[in-house]
C-alpha positions as CSV (number, residue, x, y, z in Angstrom):
1,X,-47.1,-57.1,-2.5
2,X,-45.2,-59.0,0.2
3,X,-43.6,-57.4,3.0
4,X,-40.3,-58.1,1.8
5,X,-40.5,-56.6,-1.6
6,X,-42.1,-53.5,-0.2
7,X,-39.2,-53.5,1.6
8,X,-36.5,-54.1,-1.1
9,X,-38.5,-51.8,-3.7
10,X,-37.3,-49.2,-1.1
11,X,-34.1,-50.5,-1.0
12,X,-33.5,-49.8,-4.1
13,X,-35.2,-46.1,-4.7
14,X,-32.7,-44.9,-1.8
15,X,-29.8,-46.8,-3.2
16,X,-30.6,-44.8,-6.5
17,X,-30.8,-41.4,-4.6
18,X,-27.5,-41.8,-3.1
19,X,-26.0,-43.1,-6.2
20,X,-27.2,-40.2,-8.1
21,X,-26.6,-38.1,-5.7
22,X,-22.7,-38.4,-5.6
23,X,-22.5,-39.2,-9.6
24,X,-24.7,-36.3,-11.4
25,X,-23.3,-33.6,-13.1
26,X,-24.9,-30.0,-13.0
27,X,-25.3,-28.2,-15.7
28,X,-22.1,-25.5,-15.6
29,X,-21.7,-22.2,-16.5
30,X,-19.0,-20.5,-14.9
31,X,-15.9,-21.3,-14.5
32,X,-13.2,-20.0,-11.7
33,X,-11.0,-18.0,-13.8
34,X,-14.7,-16.1,-15.3
35,X,-15.2,-15.4,-11.6
36,X,-11.9,-14.3,-10.8
37,X,-11.6,-11.7,-13.8
38,X,-15.0,-10.4,-13.0
39,X,-13.7,-9.6,-9.2
40,X,-10.4,-8.3,-11.2
41,X,-12.6,-6.4,-13.4
42,X,-14.9,-4.4,-10.5
43,X,-14.6,-5.7,-7.2
44,X,-14.3,-2.8,-5.5
45,X,-11.5,-3.5,-2.8
46,X,-9.2,-3.6,-5.6
47,X,-10.4,-0.6,-7.7
48,X,-10.1,1.4,-4.6
49,X,-7.4,0.1,-3.8
50,X,-6.5,1.2,-7.4
51,X,-7.6,4.7,-7.1
52,X,-5.6,4.8,-3.7
53,X,-1.9,4.0,-5.4
54,X,-2.8,6.5,-8.5
55,X,-3.6,8.6,-5.7
56,X,-0.6,7.8,-4.6
57,X,1.7,8.1,-7.5
58,X,0.6,12.1,-7.4
59,X,3.3,12.5,-4.8
60,X,6.3,13.0,-7.0
61,X,5.2,16.1,-8.9
62,X,3.6,17.5,-5.6
63,X,7.7,16.9,-4.7
64,X,9.0,18.0,-7.8
65,X,6.8,21.6,-7.3
66,X,8.9,22.2,-4.4
67,X,11.9,22.5,-6.9
68,X,10.7,24.4,-9.9
69,X,10.4,27.7,-10.3
70,X,6.9,29.9,-9.0
71,X,5.5,32.9,-10.9
72,X,3.3,35.1,-8.6
73,X,1.2,37.8,-10.2
74,X,-0.7,40.6,-8.3
75,X,-3.1,43.4,-9.1
76,X,-4.7,45.3,-7.2
77,X,-7.1,48.8,-8.1
78,X,-7.3,51.8,-5.4
79,X,-9.7,54.2,-5.3
80,X,-9.9,56.9,-2.1
81,X,-12.5,57.9,-0.4
82,X,-11.2,60.1,1.9
83,X,-7.8,61.8,1.2
84,X,-5.1,62.7,4.1
85,X,-5.4,66.9,4.7
86,X,-3.1,67.9,4.4
87,X,-1.6,65.5,1.7
88,X,-0.8,67.6,-2.1
89,X,0.5,64.3,-3.5
90,X,-1.2,61.7,-2.9
91,X,-3.4,60.0,-5.8
92,X,-7.0,59.9,-6.1
93,X,-6.8,56.5,-7.6
94,X,-4.4,53.7,-7.8
95,X,-4.2,51.2,-10.6
96,X,-0.9,48.6,-9.4
97,X,0.4,45.1,-11.1
98,X,3.4,43.0,-9.1
99,X,5.2,40.3,-11.3
100,X,7.8,37.7,-9.6
101,X,9.4,34.7,-10.3
102,X,11.4,33.0,-8.1
103,X,13.6,30.0,-8.9
104,X,15.4,27.8,-5.7
105,X,18.8,26.8,-7.0
106,X,19.8,25.4,-3.5
107,X,17.8,23.9,-0.3
108,X,19.5,21.7,1.6
109,X,19.2,18.0,0.2
110,X,15.2,18.3,1.0
111,X,13.1,18.5,-2.4
112,X,15.7,15.9,-4.1
113,X,14.9,13.1,-1.0
114,X,11.6,14.4,-1.0
115,X,11.8,13.2,-4.7
116,X,13.2,9.8,-3.8
117,X,10.6,9.2,-1.1
118,X,7.8,9.8,-3.3
119,X,9.4,7.6,-5.9
120,X,9.6,5.3,-3.1
121,X,6.5,4.8,-2.1
122,X,4.9,4.8,-5.2
123,X,6.8,1.5,-5.8
124,X,5.7,0.2,-2.1
125,X,1.9,1.4,-3.2
126,X,2.2,-1.2,-6.4
127,X,3.2,-3.8,-4.1
128,X,0.5,-3.1,-2.0
129,X,-1.5,-3.2,-5.1
130,X,-0.1,-6.4,-5.9
131,X,-0.5,-7.7,-2.3
132,X,-4.6,-6.7,-2.1
133,X,-5.0,-8.4,-5.6
134,X,-3.7,-11.8,-4.0
135,X,-6.1,-11.1,-1.4
136,X,-9.1,-10.3,-3.4
137,X,-8.6,-12.8,-5.4
138,X,-7.9,-15.8,-2.3
139,X,-11.1,-14.0,-0.8
140,X,-12.9,-14.9,-4.4
141,X,-11.5,-19.0,-4.6
142,X,-12.7,-19.6,-1.2
143,X,-16.2,-17.9,-2.0
144,X,-15.8,-20.1,-5.6
145,X,-15.2,-23.5,-3.3
146,X,-18.0,-22.3,-0.3
147,X,-20.9,-22.1,-3.3
148,X,-19.3,-25.6,-4.5
149,X,-19.2,-27.5,-0.9
150,X,-22.0,-26.2,0.2
151,X,-24.5,-27.2,-3.5
152,X,-22.8,-30.4,-2.6
153,X,-23.5,-30.6,0.2
154,X,-27.0,-29.3,0.0
155,X,-27.6,-32.0,-2.3
156,X,-26.3,-34.9,-0.1
157,X,-28.3,-33.5,2.5
158,X,-31.1,-33.6,0.3
159,X,-31.2,-36.6,-1.0
160,X,-30.6,-38.0,2.8
161,X,-33.5,-36.9,3.1
162,X,-35.7,-39.1,0.5
163,X,-33.3,-41.7,1.5
164,X,-35.0,-41.7,4.8
165,X,-38.2,-41.0,4.0
166,X,-38.4,-44.2,1.6
167,X,-36.8,-46.0,4.8
168,X,-39.6,-44.3,6.6
169,X,-42.7,-45.5,4.9
170,X,-41.0,-49.3,4.4
171,X,-40.6,-48.9,8.3
172,X,-44.8,-48.1,8.3
173,X,-45.1,-50.6,6.1
174,X,-43.8,-53.6,7.8
175,X,-45.1,-52.1,11.3
176,X,-48.3,-52.9,10.0
177,X,-47.6,-56.6,8.4
178,X,-45.7,-56.7,12.2
179,X,-42.4,-57.2,11.0
180,X,-41.0,-54.9,13.3
181,X,-42.3,-52.5,16.3
182,X,-43.3,-49.4,17.0
183,X,-39.8,-48.2,18.1
184,X,-38.0,-48.6,15.2
185,X,-40.6,-46.8,13.4
186,X,-39.9,-44.2,16.3
187,X,-36.6,-44.0,15.8
188,X,-36.9,-43.4,11.1
189,X,-39.2,-40.4,12.5
190,X,-36.0,-39.1,14.7
191,X,-33.8,-40.2,11.9
192,X,-35.6,-37.6,9.2
193,X,-36.7,-35.1,11.8
194,X,-32.6,-34.7,11.7
195,X,-31.6,-35.1,8.3
196,X,-34.8,-32.3,7.6
197,X,-33.0,-29.8,10.4
198,X,-29.6,-30.5,9.2
199,X,-30.8,-29.7,5.6
200,X,-32.1,-26.2,5.9
201,X,-28.8,-25.5,8.6
202,X,-27.2,-26.3,4.9
203,X,-29.7,-24.2,3.0
204,X,-28.9,-21.6,5.7
205,X,-25.0,-22.2,4.8
206,X,-25.1,-22.4,0.0
207,X,-27.4,-19.7,1.3
208,X,-24.4,-17.2,3.0
209,X,-22.0,-18.4,0.5
210,X,-23.5,-17.4,-2.4
211,X,-24.4,-13.8,-0.7
212,X,-20.3,-13.2,0.1
213,X,-20.0,-14.3,-3.5
214,X,-21.6,-11.5,-5.0
215,X,-20.2,-9.3,-2.8
216,X,-16.8,-10.8,-4.4
217,X,-17.3,-10.9,-7.7
218,X,-20.6,-9.0,-8.5
219,X,-23.0,-11.9,-10.0
220,X,-25.1,-14.6,-8.3
221,X,-23.1,-17.7,-9.1
222,X,-24.4,-19.9,-11.8
223,X,-23.8,-23.9,-11.7
224,X,-20.5,-23.5,-10.8
225,X,-17.3,-25.9,-12.8
226,X,-15.4,-27.7,-10.7
227,X,-11.5,-25.7,-10.6
228,X,-8.8,-26.5,-12.7
229,X,-5.5,-27.7,-10.7
230,X,-3.4,-25.4,-9.5
231,X,0.2,-24.5,-11.0
232,X,3.4,-24.3,-9.6
233,X,2.7,-25.5,-6.2
234,X,5.8,-26.6,-4.1
235,X,7.4,-29.9,-3.3
236,X,8.6,-29.0,0.3
237,X,7.7,-25.6,2.7
238,X,11.4,-25.3,2.5
239,X,10.9,-24.0,-1.0
240,X,7.8,-22.3,0.2
241,X,9.2,-19.7,2.3
242,X,12.6,-19.2,0.2
243,X,10.0,-18.2,-3.1
244,X,7.7,-16.1,-0.4
245,X,10.4,-13.9,1.0
246,X,11.7,-13.2,-2.6
247,X,8.6,-12.6,-4.2
248,X,5.6,-11.6,-1.7
249,X,3.8,-8.1,-2.2
250,X,3.9,-7.3,1.6
251,X,7.9,-7.5,2.2
252,X,8.9,-6.2,-0.7
253,X,6.0,-3.4,-0.1
254,X,7.5,-3.6,3.7
255,X,11.3,-2.8,2.4
256,X,10.3,-0.4,0.4
257,X,7.9,1.7,3.1
258,X,11.7,1.1,5.3
259,X,13.5,2.7,2.6
260,X,11.1,5.9,1.9
261,X,11.7,6.6,5.8
262,X,15.3,6.9,5.3
263,X,14.6,9.2,2.4
264,X,12.6,10.9,4.7
265,X,15.0,12.4,7.2
266,X,17.5,12.8,4.9
267,X,14.9,15.5,3.1
268,X,14.1,17.1,7.0
269,X,17.8,17.2,8.0
270,X,18.0,19.6,5.1
271,X,16.3,22.5,6.8
272,X,19.1,23.4,8.7
273,X,20.9,23.8,5.5
274,X,21.2,27.7,3.9
275,X,19.2,27.6,1.1
276,X,19.8,29.8,-2.7
277,X,16.8,30.6,-4.7
278,X,17.3,33.3,-7.8
279,X,14.2,35.6,-8.5
280,X,13.8,38.6,-10.8
281,X,10.3,40.9,-10.0
282,X,8.8,43.6,-12.2
283,X,6.4,46.2,-11.3
284,X,4.0,49.4,-13.2
285,X,1.9,51.8,-11.1
286,X,-0.5,53.7,-12.7
287,X,-2.0,56.6,-10.8
288,X,-4.4,57.0,-13.8
289,X,-3.9,61.2,-13.6
290,X,-4.9,61.2,-10.5
291,X,-1.7,62.0,-8.6
292,X,-1.4,66.1,-7.4
293,X,2.2,66.8,-8.5
294,X,3.2,69.5,-10.8
295,X,7.2,71.4,-11.0
296,X,8.6,74.1,-12.9
297,X,10.6,74.0,-16.1
298,X,13.6,76.2,-16.5
299,X,10.9,78.6,-18.2
300,X,8.9,78.8,-15.1
301,X,5.4,76.9,-17.0
302,X,3.9,74.1,-14.2
303,X,4.9,70.9,-15.9
304,X,2.9,67.8,-14.7
305,X,5.0,65.0,-12.8
306,X,4.9,61.5,-14.2
307,X,2.1,59.7,-13.8
308,X,3.1,56.1,-14.1
309,X,5.7,53.8,-12.5
310,X,7.4,51.1,-13.6
311,X,10.1,49.4,-11.9
312,X,11.7,45.9,-11.9
313,X,15.1,44.0,-10.3
314,X,16.7,40.8,-10.0
315,X,18.9,39.5,-7.6
316,X,20.0,35.6,-5.5
317,X,19.2,35.2,-2.7
318,X,20.6,33.4,0.6
319,X,18.7,31.9,4.1
320,X,20.3,30.7,6.4
321,X,18.8,29.4,9.6
322,X,20.4,29.9,12.7
323,X,18.3,28.8,15.1
324,X,14.3,27.7,14.7
325,X,12.6,26.6,18.1
326,X,14.2,23.1,18.0
327,X,11.8,22.3,15.0
328,X,14.2,20.6,13.0
329,X,15.7,18.5,15.1
330,X,12.4,17.1,16.3
331,X,11.4,17.0,13.1
332,X,14.6,14.7,12.3
333,X,14.0,12.6,15.3
334,X,10.5,12.3,14.1
335,X,11.4,10.8,10.9
336,X,14.4,8.7,12.9
337,X,11.7,6.9,15.2
338,X,9.6,6.4,12.3
339,X,12.1,4.8,9.8
340,X,12.8,2.4,13.2
341,X,9.3,1.4,13.0
342,X,9.1,0.7,9.3
343,X,12.6,-1.0,10.1
344,X,10.4,-3.4,12.7
345,X,7.5,-3.2,10.7
346,X,9.5,-5.0,7.5
347,X,10.6,-7.8,9.3
348,X,7.2,-8.4,10.9
349,X,6.1,-8.5,7.7
350,X,9.0,-11.4,7.2
351,X,7.9,-13.1,10.3
352,X,4.0,-13.3,9.0
353,X,4.7,-14.1,5.5
354,X,6.6,-16.9,7.0
355,X,4.7,-17.8,9.1
356,X,1.6,-18.0,6.7
357,X,3.3,-19.9,3.6
358,X,4.1,-22.7,6.4
359,X,0.6,-22.6,7.9
360,X,-1.0,-23.2,4.8
361,X,1.1,-25.2,3.1
362,X,0.5,-27.4,6.3
363,X,-3.1,-27.4,6.3
364,X,-3.0,-27.9,2.2
365,X,-0.3,-31.5,2.9
366,X,-3.4,-32.2,5.7
367,X,-6.3,-32.1,3.3
368,X,-4.6,-33.7,0.5
369,X,-4.6,-36.5,2.9
370,X,-7.9,-35.9,4.4
371,X,-9.4,-36.7,0.6
372,X,-7.7,-39.8,0.6
373,X,-8.8,-40.8,4.2
374,X,-12.5,-39.8,3.5
375,X,-12.4,-40.8,0.1
376,X,-11.4,-44.2,1.4
377,X,-14.4,-43.5,4.5
378,X,-17.0,-43.0,1.4
379,X,-16.4,-46.3,-0.3
380,X,-15.9,-48.4,3.1
381,X,-18.9,-46.6,4.5
382,X,-20.8,-47.5,1.2
383,X,-20.8,-51.2,1.3
384,X,-21.1,-51.2,5.1
385,X,-24.9,-50.0,4.2
386,X,-24.9,-52.3,1.0
387,X,-24.3,-55.3,3.8
388,X,-26.0,-53.8,6.8
389,X,-29.5,-53.6,4.6
390,X,-28.9,-57.2,3.6
391,X,-28.1,-58.3,6.5
392,X,-31.6,-56.3,7.5
393,X,-33.1,-58.4,5.0
394,X,-32.9,-61.7,6.7
395,X,-33.2,-60.3,10.0
396,X,-29.7,-60.0,11.4
397,X,-29.0,-56.7,11.7
398,X,-32.0,-53.8,13.1
399,X,-33.6,-50.4,11.4
400,X,-31.4,-48.6,13.8
401,X,-28.1,-50.4,12.1
402,X,-29.8,-49.0,8.8
403,X,-30.0,-45.8,10.2
404,X,-26.5,-45.4,11.3
405,X,-24.8,-47.1,8.3
406,X,-26.8,-44.0,6.2
407,X,-25.5,-41.8,8.8
408,X,-22.3,-42.2,8.2
409,X,-22.1,-42.8,4.9
410,X,-23.5,-39.1,4.9
411,X,-20.6,-37.4,7.3
412,X,-17.8,-39.1,4.8
413,X,-19.6,-37.7,1.9
414,X,-20.0,-34.0,3.4
415,X,-16.5,-34.4,4.5
416,X,-14.7,-35.8,1.4
417,X,-16.5,-32.6,0.2
418,X,-15.2,-30.5,2.5
419,X,-12.4,-32.1,2.8
420,X,-11.0,-31.4,-1.5
421,X,-12.5,-27.2,-0.8
422,X,-10.5,-27.1,2.2
423,X,-7.3,-28.5,0.1
424,X,-7.6,-25.9,-3.2
425,X,-8.3,-23.0,-1.5
426,X,-5.1,-24.1,1.2
427,X,-3.5,-24.3,-2.4
428,X,-4.7,-21.5,-3.7
429,X,-3.4,-19.3,-0.3
430,X,-0.1,-20.9,-0.6
431,X,0.4,-19.3,-3.9
432,X,-1.0,-16.1,-2.6
433,X,2.0,-16.4,0.4
434,X,4.7,-17.4,-2.3
435,X,3.5,-13.5,-4.3
436,X,2.5,-16.2,-7.8
437,X,-1.5,-15.2,-7.1
438,X,-1.5,-12.7,-8.9
439,X,-3.5,-11.5,-12.5
440,X,0.1,-12.2,-14.2
441,X,-0.2,-15.6,-12.3
442,X,-3.5,-16.7,-13.1
443,X,-4.4,-15.7,-16.4
444,X,-7.3,-14.0,-16.8
445,X,-9.1,-13.5,-20.2
446,X,-10.4,-10.3,-18.7
447,X,-9.1,-8.0,-22.0
448,X,-6.0,-5.7,-20.9
449,X,-4.7,-5.6,-17.2
450,X,-4.4,-3.0,-15.1
451,X,-0.6,-1.8,-14.9
452,X,-0.2,0.9,-12.7
453,X,2.9,2.2,-14.0
454,X,0.9,3.5,-17.3
455,X,-1.0,6.2,-14.9
456,X,2.8,6.7,-12.9
457,X,4.5,7.5,-16.4
458,X,1.3,9.5,-17.5
459,X,1.6,12.1,-14.1
460,X,5.2,12.0,-12.6
461,X,6.0,14.9,-15.2
462,X,3.4,17.3,-15.0
463,X,3.9,21.0,-14.5
464,X,0.7,22.3,-15.9
465,X,-1.6,24.0,-12.7
466,X,-4.8,23.3,-14.8
467,X,-3.7,19.9,-15.8
468,X,-6.5,18.3,-13.9
469,X,-8.7,14.9,-14.4
470,X,-12.0,14.7,-15.7
471,X,-14.7,13.9,-12.6
472,X,-13.9,10.7,-10.6
473,X,-16.9,7.8,-11.9
474,X,-17.6,4.4,-9.9
475,X,-16.2,1.4,-11.4
476,X,-17.2,-1.1,-9.7
477,X,-20.7,-2.7,-10.4
478,X,-23.1,-2.2,-7.9
479,X,-25.0,-5.7,-5.8
480,X,-28.2,-4.3,-5.5
481,X,-29.9,-5.7,-8.1
482,X,-29.6,-8.7,-7.6
483,X,-32.4,-11.0,-6.6
484,X,-31.7,-12.7,-3.1
485,X,-30.5,-15.9,-3.3
486,X,-32.1,-19.2,-2.5
487,X,-31.0,-22.5,-1.6
488,X,-32.3,-24.1,-5.0
489,X,-30.3,-26.6,-6.4
490,X,-29.7,-28.0,-9.6
491,X,-31.9,-31.7,-9.4
492,X,-29.8,-35.2,-7.9
493,X,-26.5,-32.7,-8.3
494,X,-23.7,-33.0,-6.1
495,X,-20.7,-30.5,-7.1
496,X,-17.5,-31.5,-5.6
497,X,-14.8,-29.4,-5.3
């Protein structure tokens, strides 16, 4: 076989490797919606936020308890060890029981405003839970797209290494027959060594992306399918900002926190107001026939004194605070300062959301344009590589020209894969900033969605002191048993977002 035929054979094999790496589709086993559903059901950040919201729900019955009747019962049994020396009426033993019911009638508005503040914080917590949900989804989408991108980059680098191995062998064959110089062989060897180094870096990045995916989703990624198109993306940044100002959960939570602080101020002012409560109490004392008390009747007979004492009373109590050392004023001022802080935090949240929305829109648009440019670069690089190889076969191009053309083709393909990933992640980030990246918006096929109102409705009216919940158990799945990830990719697969 002549050197030219050997070179043509190697060139055809190299072209085939690049073509199959770009066009082959892997066997798919997981969708983006499925990954989001798993994160929704078992991500510890999200399940922990739900538990925190359930704790916030309990603030309402706690504040309601301040305005409900209180029943206290006390009992005691006393046995005298050493009776007073000069006492003739001290009992040897005593059984005592007392009961009191107190009903708050007026507390200066502290209870009423405290309940309103607690309810408002429940609403703020629900908005924060929406924000956590969107944040976890955004991280999951990014991790999903990272795995797809890095899998494609590993595949492209593997194909590049194989192409350079073919080129090196062809160059050595041509060197053996004197068609090229030792310099050409060294250049091919150098470029292959660099390609192998790039492949190792790409494999490390893929392992990192897979482990991050496991941390978020709870399972290892399994041949991820390309994601579906994102719905509801805005036409311009002004529309995106307007939607975000109305629907973003962070802004909603900040508004509710400010409102709750206003109720805290009103509740604190109640400390200087009179308070009125009704009460009734009863007592029972039994000396168990140990009381040395006697008296004479009309006939002079000794009669034993009573051994049981009962009492009952009812009334209304009013308390008018006159001076408390300045504590109420300090508490009011403290809550006013916290309200001022909440006002500023609302503005901060608004600023942040506006900036995030505009930045995400700009990144999305830039990535879309990069996709177009990268696609043109891929096509041009492929055509250029074909031409350089053809020109090299007639002696008008050097081996270095081929190596450079192959490197440019690889760079263009990697940039295209990265641009597609960046565009999708930026688009989803934009939807999250607009408040449209939650479970209801995504239509997750994960059964019934978590509704924080269910727990709130369950607990807000509870009044029984012994109405405990079962001991908590973990909801999120553990990943300690998942195998350590490697950089194995399906054969001849270059997944692209």
